[in-house]
C-alpha positions in Angstrom: -55.2 81.0 -218.1 -52.7 78.7 -220.0 -51.2 75.4 -218.7 -48.5 73.2 -220.3 -47.5 69.6 -219.7 -43.9 70.6 -220.3 -42.1 73.9 -220.5 -39.4 72.4 -222.7 -39.1 69.4 -225.0 -36.6 67.7 -227.2 -36.8 67.7 -231.0 -39.5 65.3 -232.0 -41.4 65.6 -228.7 -44.5 67.8 -227.9 -45.9 69.6 -225.0 -49.7 69.9 -224.5 -50.7 73.6 -224.1 -54.2 74.1 -222.7 -56.1 77.4 -222.4 -59.1 77.8 -220.0 -61.5 80.5 -218.7 -63.2 81.5 -222.0 -65.7 80.2 -224.5 -63.5 80.1 -227.6 -59.8 79.9 -228.4 -57.7 80.6 -231.5 -54.1 79.4 -231.6 -51.3 80.7 -233.8 -47.6 79.8 -233.5 -44.2 79.6 -235.0 -44.3 75.9 -235.7 -47.3 75.9 -237.9 -49.2 78.2 -240.3 -52.7 79.3 -240.0 -54.7 79.0 -236.8 -56.2 76.3 -234.7 -59.5 76.8 -232.9 -59.6 74.5 -229.9 -58.7 74.8 -226.2 -55.6 72.5 -226.4 -52.7 72.0 -228.8 -49.7 69.6 -228.7 -46.7 71.4 -230.1 -42.9 71.1 -230.2 -40.5 73.8 -229.1 -41.6 77.3 -230.2 -43.8 80.3 -229.2 -47.6 80.2 -229.4 -50.4 82.8 -229.0 -54.0 82.2 -228.1 -56.9 84.6 -228.5 -59.8 83.8 -226.2 -63.3 85.2 -225.9 -66.1 84.5 -223.4 -69.0 86.2 -225.3 -69.6 88.3 -228.3 -70.0 91.3 -226.2 -66.7 91.0 -224.4 -63.4 92.1 -225.9 -61.1 89.1 -226.7 -57.9 88.6 -224.7 -54.5 87.7 -226.1 -51.9 85.6 -224.3 -48.6 84.1 -225.5 -46.4 81.2 -224.2 -43.1 79.7 -225.4 -42.0 76.0 -225.2 -38.2 75.8 -224.8 -36.0 73.3 -226.9 -34.1 70.7 -224.9 -30.9 68.8 -225.7 -31.1 65.0 -226.1 -30.9 62.9 -222.9 -27.5 61.8 -221.7 -27.8 58.0 -221.2 -25.2 56.4 -218.9 -24.2 52.7 -219.4 -22.1 50.4 -217.2 -21.2 46.7 -217.5 -20.2 44.0 -215.0 -17.3 42.9 -217.2 -15.6 44.4 -220.3 -14.7 40.9 -221.6 -16.3 37.5 -221.5 -15.7 34.1 -223.0 -17.7 31.4 -224.6 -19.3 29.2 -221.9 -21.3 26.8 -224.1 -20.8 25.5 -227.7 -24.1 24.0 -228.6 -26.0 26.4 -228.5 -23.1 28.8 -228.4 -23.3 31.6 -225.8 -20.8 33.3 -223.5 -20.5 33.8 -219.8 -23.2 36.4 -218.7 -22.3 40.2 -218.6 -24.8 42.5 -216.9 -25.5 45.8 -218.7 -27.0 48.8 -216.7 -28.4 52.0 -218.1 -29.4 55.3 -216.4 -30.6 58.8 -217.4 -34.1 57.9 -218.7 -37.4 56.5 -217.6 -37.6 53.6 -220.0 -35.0 51.9 -222.2 -34.8 49.8 -225.4 -31.7 47.7 -226.2 -30.4 46.7 -229.6 -29.5 44.4 -231.2 -32.1 42.4 -229.4 -32.8 39.5 -231.8 -29.6 37.6 -232.2 -27.9 39.8 -229.6 -28.3 37.1 -226.9 -29.9 39.5 -224.4 -32.0 38.3 -221.6 -34.6 41.0 -222.3 -34.8 44.0 -224.8 -36.3 46.6 -222.4 -35.4 47.8 -219.0 -32.5 49.5 -217.3 -30.6 46.2 -216.6 -30.2 43.3 -219.1 -27.9 40.3 -219.3 -25.8 39.9 -222.5 -24.3 36.5 -223.6 -23.1 37.2 -227.1 -21.4 34.6 -229.3 -18.9 37.2 -230.6 -17.8 40.7 -229.7 -20.9 42.8 -229.9 -21.7 46.6 -229.7 -25.0 47.3 -227.9 -27.1 50.5 -228.2 -29.5 51.5 -225.5 -32.1 54.3 -226.0 -33.5 56.0 -223.0 -36.8 57.7 -223.0 -38.8 60.3 -220.9 -42.1 61.8 -221.8 -40.5 64.8 -223.5 -37.0 63.6 -224.6 -34.7 60.6 -225.4 -31.1 59.8 -225.8 -28.8 56.8 -226.7 -25.7 55.1 -225.2 -23.3 52.6 -226.8 -21.3 49.9 -225.0 -19.2 47.0 -226.4 -19.0 43.4 -224.8 -15.7 41.8 -226.0 -15.7 38.0 -226.4 -12.2 36.6 -226.2 -11.4 34.0 -228.9 -11.9 30.4 -228.0 -8.9 28.2 -227.5 -8.5 25.0 -229.6 -7.7 21.4 -228.8 -5.8 18.7 -230.6 -6.5 15.0 -230.2 -4.1 12.1 -230.8 -4.5 10.2 -233.0 -6.0 12.9 -235.3 -7.6 10.6 -237.9 -7.9 7.2 -236.3 -8.5 4.0 -238.2 -9.4 0.6 -236.5 -10.8 -2.7 -237.4 -14.1 -3.9 -236.2 -13.7 -4.9 -232.5 -10.8 -2.5 -232.0 -10.6 0.4 -229.7 -9.0 3.9 -229.8 -7.0 5.5 -227.1 -7.7 9.2 -227.5 -5.5 11.9 -225.7 -6.5 15.5 -225.6 -3.7 18.1 -226.1 -4.4 21.7 -224.9 -2.9 24.2 -227.3 -3.2 27.1 -224.8 -1.4 26.3 -221.6 -2.1 29.9 -220.2 -5.7 29.0 -219.4 -6.3 28.9 -215.6 -6.5 25.4 -214.2 -8.0 23.1 -213.2 -9.5 21.9 -216.5 -12.6 19.8 -217.0 -13.3 17.7 -220.1 -16.4 16.5 -221.7 -16.7 13.9 -224.5 -19.8 13.3 -226.6 -20.7 10.2 -228.5 -22.5 9.9 -231.7 -26.3 9.6 -231.7 -27.3 6.8 -231.9 -24.5 5.6 -229.7 -22.3 3.2 -231.7 -19.6 2.7 -229.1 -19.0 3.4 -225.5 -16.4 5.9 -224.1 -14.6 4.8 -221.0 -14.2 7.7 -218.5 -15.8 10.5 -220.7 -14.7 13.3 -218.3 -11.0 12.6 -218.7 -8.4 13.9 -221.2 -7.5 10.3 -222.0 -10.4 8.1 -223.0 -11.0 4.7 -224.7 -13.6 4.5 -227.5 -14.8 1.3 -229.1 -17.2 2.1 -231.9 -18.9 -0.6 -233.9 -19.1 1.6 -237.1 -17.3 4.6 -238.4 -18.4 7.6 -236.2 -17.4 11.0 -235.0 -16.7 12.0 -231.4 -16.3 15.5 -230.0 -14.5 16.8 -227.0 -14.3 20.2 -225.3 -12.5 21.6 -222.3 -13.5 24.2 -219.7 -11.0 26.1 -217.6 -11.3 27.4 -214.0 -13.4 30.4 -215.2 -15.8 28.0 -216.9 -14.6 29.2 -220.4 -15.0 26.5 -222.9 -12.7 25.7 -225.9 -13.9 25.0 -229.4 -15.3 21.6 -229.9 -12.7 19.2 -231.4 -14.2 16.6 -233.7 -12.5 13.2 -234.1 -13.7 11.2 -237.1 -13.1 7.4 -236.7 -13.0 4.9 -239.5 -13.9 1.3 -238.9 -12.7 -1.2 -241.5 -13.2 -5.0 -241.7 -10.8 -7.4 -240.0 -8.0 -8.8 -242.2 -9.0 -11.9 -244.1 -6.0 -14.1 -244.6 -5.7 -17.0 -246.9 -3.0 -19.4 -245.9 -1.9 -21.7 -248.8 -1.1 -25.4 -248.5 2.6 -25.9 -249.3 3.7 -28.0 -252.3 6.7 -30.0 -253.4 7.1 -30.3 -257.1 3.5 -29.1 -257.5 2.1 -31.8 -255.1 0.4 -30.5 -251.9 2.1 -31.7 -248.7 2.3 -30.9 -245.1 5.4 -33.0 -244.3 9.1 -32.2 -244.1 12.2 -34.2 -243.4 14.6 -33.6 -240.5 18.1 -34.8 -241.5 20.2 -33.3 -238.6 23.9 -33.0 -239.2 24.2 -35.5 -242.1 26.2 -33.5 -244.6 25.6 -35.7 -247.6 21.8 -35.2 -247.5 20.3 -31.9 -248.7 18.1 -30.4 -246.1 14.5 -30.3 -247.2 12.6 -27.0 -247.1 9.1 -25.9 -247.6 7.7 -22.5 -248.6 4.7 -21.3 -246.6 2.6 -18.4 -248.2 -0.3 -16.3 -247.1 -2.3 -13.6 -248.9 -4.8 -10.9 -248.0 -8.3 -11.9 -249.2 -10.3 -8.7 -248.2 -10.6 -7.5 -251.8 -10.4 -3.8 -252.3 -8.9 -1.9 -249.4 -9.3 1.8 -248.7 -6.3 4.1 -249.8 -3.4 4.0 -247.3 -4.3 0.6 -245.9 -1.6 -2.0 -246.8 -1.6 -5.7 -245.7 1.3 -6.7 -243.5 2.4 -10.1 -242.2 4.3 -11.7 -239.3 5.2 -15.4 -239.1 5.9 -17.3 -235.9 7.3 -20.8 -235.5 4.9 -21.6 -232.6 1.3 -21.2 -231.7 1.4 -17.5 -230.9 4.0 -14.8 -230.1 3.6 -15.4 -226.4 4.3 -19.1 -226.4 7.6 -20.9 -225.9 10.1 -20.6 -228.8 9.4 -24.1 -230.2 11.6 -24.7 -233.3 13.1 -21.2 -233.0 15.2 -20.6 -236.1 13.2 -22.9 -238.4 12.1 -19.9 -240.5 15.0 -19.1 -242.8 13.7 -16.0 -244.5 12.4 -12.7 -243.1 9.3 -13.3 -241.0 7.6 -10.1 -242.3 7.4 -11.5 -245.9 4.1 -13.0 -247.1 6.0 -16.2 -248.0 8.7 -17.8 -245.8 11.0 -20.7 -246.2 11.1 -23.2 -243.3 13.4 -26.0 -242.4 13.2 -28.0 -239.1 16.1 -27.5 -236.7 15.1 -30.4 -234.3 13.2 -33.6 -234.7 10.7 -32.6 -232.1 7.9 -31.6 -232.0 6.6 -34.2 -234.4 4.2 -31.4 -235.7 5.4 -27.9 -236.0 2.8 -25.2 -235.9 3.4 -22.0 -237.8 1.2 -19.0 -237.2 0.7 -16.2 -239.7 -0.5 -13.0 -238.0 -1.9 -10.7 -240.7 -2.7 -7.0 -240.1 -2.8 -3.6 -241.8 0.2 -1.2 -242.0 2.2 -3.3 -239.6 6.0 -2.8 -239.2 8.6 -4.9 -237.6 6.2 -7.2 -235.9 3.7 -4.6 -234.8 0.0 -4.9 -235.7 -0.2 -1.4 -237.3 -3.8 -0.2 -237.5 -5.4 -0.6 -234.1 -7.3 -3.9 -233.5 -6.6 -5.1 -237.0 -5.1 -8.6 -236.8 -5.9 -12.2 -237.4 -4.0 -15.3 -236.8 -4.1 -18.5 -238.9 -2.0 -21.6 -238.5 -0.4 -24.2 -240.7 0.7 -27.5 -239.2 3.7 -29.2 -240.7 4.5 -32.8 -239.8 8.3 -33.4 -239.1 9.6 -36.7 -240.3 12.9 -37.8 -238.8 14.8 -39.0 -241.9 18.2 -39.6 -240.3 19.7 -43.0 -240.9 21.3 -45.2 -238.2 24.9 -44.1 -237.7 25.6 -45.2 -234.1 23.7 -47.8 -232.0 23.2 -47.2 -228.2 21.1 -48.8 -225.5 20.6 -48.6 -221.8 18.8 -49.9 -218.7 17.3 -48.2 -215.7 19.2 -50.6 -213.4 21.9 -49.0 -211.2 25.4 -50.1 -212.4 23.6 -52.6 -214.7 23.5 -55.0 -211.7 20.6 -57.2 -210.7 19.8 -60.1 -208.4 19.2 -63.7 -209.5 15.7 -64.4 -210.7 15.2 -60.8 -211.5 14.5 -59.2 -214.8 15.8 -56.1 -216.5 14.3 -53.9 -219.3 16.7 -52.9 -222.1 15.9 -49.7 -224.0 17.1 -48.9 -227.5 18.3 -45.3 -227.3 19.6 -45.0 -230.9 19.0 -41.5 -232.2 17.8 -42.0 -235.7 14.7 -41.9 -237.9 11.7 -44.0 -237.1 10.6 -46.7 -237.4 13.7 -48.6 -236.4 14.1 -52.4 -236.8 16.1 -54.1 -234.0 17.4 -57.5 -233.2 18.7 -58.2 -229.6 20.8 -61.1 -228.5 21.0 -61.9 -224.7 23.3 -65.0 -224.1 22.2 -66.6 -220.8 19.0 -64.5 -220.6 15.4 -65.6 -220.9 14.4 -65.0 -223.6 17.8 -64.9 -225.3 16.6 -62.9 -228.4 14.0 -60.1 -229.1 12.9 -57.7 -231.8 11.2 -55.3 -229.3 12.4 -51.8 -228.8 12.4 -52.3 -225.0 12.5 -56.0 -224.2 12.4 -57.4 -220.6 15.0 -60.1 -220.0 15.3 -62.3 -216.9 18.5 -63.9 -215.4 18.2 -66.9 -213.0 21.9 -67.6 -212.3 24.7 -65.3 -211.0 27.3 -64.2 -213.4 28.2 -61.6 -216.1 26.3 -61.5 -219.4 26.9 -60.0 -222.8 24.3 -58.0 -224.8 24.3 -57.4 -228.6 22.0 -55.1 -230.7 21.5 -54.7 -234.4 19.5 -51.6 -235.5 18.4 -50.2 -238.9 15.8 -48.1 -240.6 14.5 -47.3 -244.1 16.9 -44.5 -244.6 20.2 -46.5 -244.4 22.0 -49.8 -243.7 22.0 -51.7 -240.4 24.5 -51.0 -237.7 25.5 -53.3 -234.9 26.9 -52.9 -231.4 27.6 -55.0 -228.3 28.8 -54.8 -224.7 30.6 -57.7 -223.0 29.8 -58.5 -219.4 27.2 -55.7 -219.5 24.8 -57.3 -217.0 26.0 -58.4 -213.6 23.8 -60.9 -211.8 24.4 -61.3 -208.0 23.0 -64.2 -205.9 20.5 -63.3 -203.2 21.3 -63.8 -199.4 19.9 -66.8 -197.4 18.1 -65.1 -194.5 17.1 -67.2 -191.5 15.3 -66.3 -188.2 16.0 -68.6 -185.2 14.9 -67.9 -181.6 17.8 -68.4 -179.2 18.0 -72.0 -177.9 15.6 -73.3 -180.6 16.0 -75.2 -183.9 12.5 -74.5 -185.2 11.5 -71.2 -186.6 8.2 -70.8 -184.8 8.1 -70.2 -181.0 5.5 -70.2 -178.3 5.2 -67.8 -175.3 2.6 -67.1 -172.6 0.7 -63.9 -172.6 2.8 -61.0 -171.3 6.2 -62.7 -172.0 9.0 -61.5 -174.2 11.1 -63.5 -176.7 14.4 -62.7 -178.4 14.6 -63.1 -182.2 17.9 -63.3 -184.2 18.4 -63.2 -188.0 21.4 -64.2 -190.0 22.7 -64.5 -193.6 22.5 -60.9 -194.7 24.2 -57.5 -194.3 21.2 -55.3 -193.6 17.9 -56.3 -191.8 14.4 -54.9 -191.5 11.7 -56.4 -189.2 8.0 -56.1 -189.7 5.2 -55.5 -188.7 6.0 -52.8 -186.2 3.8 -54.5 -183.5 5.1 -55.0 -180.0 8.7 -55.0 -181.2 11.7 -53.2 -179.7 13.9 -52.8 -182.7 13.0 -52.8 -186.4 16.6 -52.7 -187.7 19.5 -55.0 -187.1 19.8 -58.8 -186.8 18.5 -58.9 -183.1 15.2 -57.7 -181.6 12.8 -58.5 -178.8 9.0 -59.0 -179.3 6.2 -59.3 -176.8 3.0 -59.6 -178.7 -0.3 -59.9 -177.0 -1.7 -62.2 -179.7 -0.2 -64.7 -182.1 1.8 -62.7 -184.7 3.9 -63.5 -187.7 7.1 -61.5 -187.9 8.9 -61.0 -191.2 12.6 -60.3 -191.5 13.9 -58.9 -194.8 17.6 -59.3 -195.3 19.7 -57.6 -198.0 23.2 -57.9 -199.2 25.5 -54.9 -200.1 24.1 -54.4 -203.6 20.5 -54.6 -202.5 19.5 -58.2 -203.2 17.0 -59.2 -200.6 15.0 -62.2 -199.4 12.6 -62.8 -196.5 12.1 -65.3 -193.7 9.2 -65.5 -191.3 8.5 -66.7 -187.8 5.2 -67.2 -186.0 5.3 -66.1 -182.3 2.4 -68.1 -180.8 0.8 -66.5 -177.8 -1.0 -68.8 -175.3 -4.0 -67.0 -173.9 -3.2 -67.8 -170.2 -3.4 -64.8 -168.0 -2.8 -66.5 -164.8 -4.3 -65.3 -161.5 -5.1 -61.6 -161.0 -4.8 -60.7 -157.3 -3.7 -58.2 -154.7 -1.6 -59.5 -151.7 -3.2 -59.4 -148.3 -0.2 -57.9 -146.6 3.1 -56.1 -147.3 6.0 -54.8 -145.3 7.8 -51.7 -146.6 10.7 -51.8 -144.2 13.6 -52.1 -146.7 14.9 -55.3 -145.1 12.5 -58.0 -146.2 11.9 -59.6 -149.6 11.9 -56.7 -152.3 8.7 -58.2 -153.7 7.1 -57.3 -150.4 8.3 -53.7 -150.3 5.3 -52.3 -152.2 1.7 -53.2 -152.7 1.0 -54.1 -156.4 -1.6 -55.7 -158.6 -0.5 -59.0 -160.1 -1.8 -60.5 -163.4 -0.8 -60.7 -167.1 -3.8 -59.6 -169.0 -4.4 -56.2 -167.6 -4.9 -53.5 -170.3 -6.2 -50.7 -168.0 -6.9 -50.4 -164.3 -7.5 -48.0 -161.4 -6.0 -49.2 -158.1 -7.0 -47.2 -154.9 -6.1 -47.6 -151.2 -8.2 -46.1 -148.3 -7.5 -45.9 -144.6 -10.0 -46.9 -141.9 -11.7 -43.5 -142.0 -12.3 -43.8 -145.8 -9.6 -41.4 -146.8 -7.8 -42.2 -150.0 -4.1 -42.6 -149.4 -3.0 -44.0 -152.7 -4.1 -44.3 -156.4 -2.4 -45.5 -159.6 -3.3 -46.5 -163.1 0.1 -48.2 -163.8 0.4 -51.9 -162.9 4.1 -51.5 -162.5 3.9 -48.9 -159.8 3.2 -50.0 -156.3 2.3 -48.3 -153.0 5.2 -47.9 -150.6 3.0 -47.3 -147.4 3.3 -43.5 -147.3 0.8 -40.7 -147.5 1.9 -37.2 -148.4 5.5 -38.2 -147.9 5.0 -39.6 -144.4 5.2 -43.3 -143.5 2.0 -44.7 -142.2 1.9 -46.9 -139.2 1.0 -50.6 -139.1 -2.7 -51.0 -139.8 -5.4 -52.5 -142.0 -6.3 -50.7 -145.2 -9.0 -51.2 -147.8 -8.2 -51.4 -151.5 -10.4 -51.2 -154.6 -9.4 -52.4 -158.1 -11.4 -51.6 -161.3 -10.3 -52.2 -164.9 -10.5 -54.4 -168.0 -8.4 -57.0 -169.8 -7.1 -57.0 -173.4 -10.3 -58.7 -174.6 -12.4 -55.8 -173.2 -13.7 -57.9 -170.3 -14.2 -55.7 -167.2 -13.3 -56.7 -163.7 -13.7 -55.4 -160.1 -12.0 -56.4 -156.9 -12.2 -55.2 -153.3 -10.4 -56.3 -150.1 -8.3 -55.6 -147.1 -4.5 -55.4 -146.9 -2.3 -55.2 -143.8 0.6 -52.7 -143.6 3.3 -54.2 -141.4 6.2 -52.1 -140.1 
């Protein structure tokens, strides 16, 4: 009996042929020469004969068998995607593509090392190649094998540009980087990722944006990449930054005839004097600069470009030159500050290289060198008019160089001469007075001027207060009384203090003080000359009797004083006056001493009867009082 493990095999594979039922076996075949004496043989495709014998006394038997030849296996391959793209740059690999094989029992994939496969065996693997790659899979069975080939195409990566491409900045400066996508057909949205050098030498603001700010402390390289909607990443774009030192500017002290100076004359519009000028210079002191870096300068005639344009126009030559010529256009300020702003590769006032600038200043003292050509003076007095016994300050307003030497003459004034720039002169008598002034300085001869009847002195009014019917100024009243006061001798009047007085303005007023008070009347004439007069209103502390009448008759026919029930007395500051009927019901109440009860209750007249009153309060000295009693209402 003959058994085989396979009736057919592929080239290179064998089938095991086994004979049984005898004691000895001799094999011959087409694939080998000679004979093999054993029960089993492993042979490829061909025909084989076995002679078997059980004993020496039994005739041997002969049997033959053929192993057929098979064609190689047909291995089928499929892939999840024919193309892919790079998904990561460091390390570089693409988006995954699944490869599936069929037609065999086991499989080997190649290239395995460097082919970016998840595994090298099995019917399903994941490929993430860096570039377009052809994969070969070999499928195996026990008696045959076959191969299949498949290609994963990796599309080329897109590129990015970054502006500026080769940035240079000074220490402390920052870069504004903008990413420019060169392939606008990529599906949006896009995501960005910036990386900083290691170790970190400068932060990146908003590193997930196409526009970032980087502030490195040393020269460094940054990289950026972009992913599209598919998660395909572009090639990394490297940006190499160069950090150079800040400009070092040397501002030179100006000279005149070789002598250092920081002063310059202002001569104004005087045509016979040559305007003085100074030359201000600055130089770059950094030493050797890298190729392509050129010093640049900008001059300002004030503290900085953002300040007010003080002495604008005083720089007479181009402000971008390292040396400029200056000449003051005004006498103020006394010190002109010039700022030299140095930078690299600047143009037209710009700083050029990012963050590269430095400011230094030169202070120039302006000396007013104008001689006296016209003398002027003034006062702060309106219309140059004052009152007698008043003083006026004269001010020399001559516009010329300092110091100025003056001599004043004031006929009729006290003092009548002065050498001060702003003397104060007093005039005791009314009239019109002349003023003369001589002025000079070290730049030219003296010049004189004068004004006739310049100062007008007006006499003050004679203000008097007299109470009507009296010849003495002071007056005496009893507590609670009023007195009329009258002023005379002026055009306008003002009374003070504003205490218990009816009118503060005008010649007449009424006062009713509760204590002795001095009133002041200020009277002025039409040009504002004023004097005062005073009067003491003496108040006698006599309050008189405080009482409530025992009866009243509100019938409209008797004495009007008897028509209402009131509280009488002069010194009442506050009070509560109440009236009750015989049943204790309150029929009247008031807090005003001037308001009396008319004998009614809720609008109805009450009949004749006896009522009870109660009075509580205090006087102007704070002393309290209380009073109770009966009052008769008579109809």
